N, C-alpha and C positions, 0 to 999 in steps of 0.2 A: 359464381363464375367474375372474372376480373374483367370489367369495363374499363378495357384500356383503348385510347382514340389520342390523336393528337391535342385535342383539345385538353381531356384530363392528365397528358405528361406535360403540356405547357402549363398550366396553373396549378398543377398539384391537389387534384380534387379527386373525389373516388368517383363520381359517376357524371356521365355528361349531360349535364341537366342544368340549366339557366335559369334562375328568377329573372323576368322582365324586368323595365324600371317603371315608377310609377310617379307620374307630375307632382302630387298632391299628398301622396303619404307613403311613397317608399322609402322607409327610415328602418332602421335597425330591428324593429318591432318584427319584422318578415323576413330581411335579410340574413340576421343572425341564428335564427332556425334552419333556413334553408341551407345554411353551410354547412352547419352543425350535423345536420343532416345526412352530408357527402355529395350536395350540389354546391353550385355558387351562387351565393346571394350577392343582392345589388341594393345597396345604397343611393338613392336617387337625389343627387346636391340640392337640387332646385327646392325641394320638400324641404328641406332644413331652414333655407331663406338666406343664409349667412354664413360667412365661414367659419365662425367661431359655433356655430350651428352644426355644422359640418363635422367639426373635430371633436365635440362632444358625443355626437353620434356615434362618430367612428369608436371612440373607448368604449361608449358604453353595447358596442357589438362586441368588442375585445372584452369585456368582462362577461360575456356567453359562451364566446367562442374563442377558438386557437385557430380556426381553418380559415382559407383564404375567403378572403371578401370584396367585391366590386364595387367603385363608383361610378354612377352615369353624369356624365356630363353632356346636360342637352343644348346642341348649341344655338346662341341665338333666344333661350329662352332661361337660362340659368343666370339666375344674376351673381355679380362677382366671380365671373366663371374662371377667369385668371388666377385670383385669389383661391377659389375651389379647389382647383387642378392642382396648387402649391400644396394647400393644406393634405390633400389626398397623398403627394408623395412624401410629404413631411412624415406622415402618420403610418408611414412603411405601406400603402395600400399595393399589392401586388400587380392589378389590372385595373383599367381604367375604359369603359366605353365610352365613346361619344357616339352622339343621333345626331339627327335631323337635318344639317348643314354637314359642309367642308368643313374639316377637322386638323389640316394640313401641319398648321402651327402648334397644335395642342397636342397632335401623335408624336410631331417632331420632340418636342420637350418631354413628353411622358418616355419615350424610346431615352433619348440621354440622359434621364434618371434610371434607367432600367426595371422602367413599369412598362407592363407587354399592354400595345395596345388595340382595343377591340372597335371597331367602328361599325356602328347598324346602318342599314339601307333599304330602300324598298325597292329598288330596280338591279338586274343583272348590272346595268348600264354603270350604276353607280360603282356598285360592287368592285367591277374591273378597275375603277379609276382609285378606288380605295386601295388596293393590290397596288397598283403602280407607287402611291403615295405611301407605302412602306405600312401598312397595317399590319397586325401580327395575325389576327382571324377576323372575319367580317359576318355580320349576321343579315341577313335576307328576309325581309319581313313580306311574306305573302300574303294575296290580298283578304284571304282568312280572316288575320289579326287586326286587332282593333288602332288606332291611332293614326297617324299621319298617312294620308293616301295619295298617290302618284299617279298621274294620268296614265302611266306606262307600266303601271304594277299589276303584277300578273299570279295567277296562284304559287304557292309555295311547292307543290309539286314540280310545277314549270321552272318556276324560278331555279329550285335547287339543284334540280336534273340537266337544266341547261347551263347550269355558273359551273359547276363540277366539272362540265366539260372545258373549261374555257380556264379556269383558276385554279392556280396551286396553292394560295395561302389558306387555311383550315377556314372551312364554313361553318355557319349556325343557324342551322332552320328555325325559322320563326312563323307563326302564323297557322292558328284552331291546333294545334298540339297540346292534348292535356292528358295520354292516357297510356297505356303499355303498346299499343298498335299503333298510334301516331309518331311515338317516341320510336320504336323500331322502324319506320316509314322512312323517319328523318335521315336515320343511318344509313338506310340502303340506298336512300335518293343521293348520296354523297357528303352529307353532313359528317362533321365531326363531333356533333352535339347538338341539342333541342333546346329552345329557348320558351319557355314559357309563362305567360304573362298572367292571362284570365285564371288558368287552373290557381297560380299560386294568392291568385284575389280570394278563393274558394277556401281558406283555409282557416283555421279557427285562430291564427296568430296575426293575420293579416288586420291593420287598424281601420278595417272599415266597417260600417255595419253589419250585423248579424243578419240584419235583413236583405242587405244587398248579397249578402254570401247566399244565403237561400235561395234568391231569385235566380243566381248563377246557377245551382244546383237543381232547378226546378226548372228553369226556360229551357225549350227545344230550338236545337240551331233555325229552324221553319219560322221562328216567329217573324211577323212582318218587322219589327222594332230590330230585331237581330240582323236580319237580312239587309234591311234597308240603310242600317249606319255601318256594316262592316261591307257589302259586296258594292254599292255604288261609287263611283269615281266624285270627285268633288266638282262642285257645280262650276259648269265652264265660263258662265257668265260671271260669277262671281269671281272665279280665280283671275279673269282678266282686267276687271274689275280693280283688283288688291295690285295686282302685276303693275298698273299704269301710276300707280302712286308712289313708285320706288324710286326713290330721290326726292320726291315731293313734301313727304312728311319725315319726320326724324324716326330714325332706322329701327329704335325698338320699337316704335308703335308699329312701325309698317311689317315687322317681323310677327307680331303679336295677332294683327289682322290674317295674315296670310298663313297663321298657325291655325286659326278657326276656320278659313277655308276650307284648309285638309283636314280638319277634323268635322267638314260639313256642317257647320255651323254659321250664326250671322256672324259676319267679320265686323259689324259695328255695333254689336252685343257688348259692352264692358262689364256690367255691374256684378259678376259672381261674385259669391262670399268668399270670405277670407278663409274659412273652414271649409273642410272637404263633408259633406253630409249627403242624404239619399237624394236630394234634387239634382246634384252636382253630378254624383254618380250615374245617375240614370242619365245623364245626358252619353255617357259611354257605356253602353249597358251590356257589353262583355264581347269578346268575337265568338266565330264559328267553333271555337275549343270548347263551347258550353256541350258540346255533340258528346263528350267523356265524362261530363261531368255529373253526378247524381245524389252525393251527399257532401257535407263540410269535413274536412278533416284537418288534422293537424300537418306541417310541413313535413316532416318526418313519415308518418303515414300514407300521404301522397307520393311520395319519392318512393318508399318499399313498396307501395302497391304497382308503382309503375315497371319498375325493377323486376318485381318477384313474376308480376304478368308477362315480362319480357322475356323473363327467362324459361318459362312455364312453355311459352310460344316456340322459341327455341328448343327445347326439351322434347316437342312433340314430331318434331322433324317437318313440320309441317312446310317447308321449302326442299323437301327429299326430292319430292315430283320435276320441280323447277330446275334442279339440281341436275338430275338425270337426264 
């Protein structure tokens, strides 16, 4: 069957499946295979460190696939972000995702250049703001997802269904999605695409250690390490402490402290290794999306399993009694 949504039409992709951004390892190694398989792969600019590195990685992706590829710009954390944005434009990237903080100026520049602008948020309130600012599509990450946490964040089910009543801009559901059931559920909730982070980490092409991929395939969502990291909000005391530092220390240093609080880590811990390794990865053990993972697949195998599984569910007519 043909999977046509506002997002597939807007971005020119076969399936409404988008790969999430990865701060330390989101390179063409995973983005290109996802795009080639019919989804939207995403290169995370900060993972390449320099504009020249990003340009080279975009060219590397283009040598592997001619399908659309996205670039993520994490506001406040991406080095040389203005230059990174211009590289994406110059290299003909058709869609750029901004995230973490307000990105109005970046969005305006991207739209002027004819680039589609996706903005990623954690709350419906911020999604409404992004719509007012002109975003072409909005990712809303529910509590089930890993990464930054807002004290106002709600579960994916609640966030998407609530937002769909208020927002006309195409929505993309993120947080806890990794299989056919979650994919179909995201569309039924009102999203035009599903956004998968942890699921694509658990693929053969993702440039992280195989041991961590197997961990994602084996661990249960009820594991205390997963539940504590994913479902608990940021520590209010740490958040208050960092907010009081705003304007009193260099802005870049303040943003790094805030990032660590939102990730529920020690805001005063700076000695992170330069290279991504198993120790760093275990700081972010995955999202509740591990509920749908049981083996390490290629990116194509993962996408195919989601699409074929969704089609089988629809063909069985399991919703017939509900429609009746």
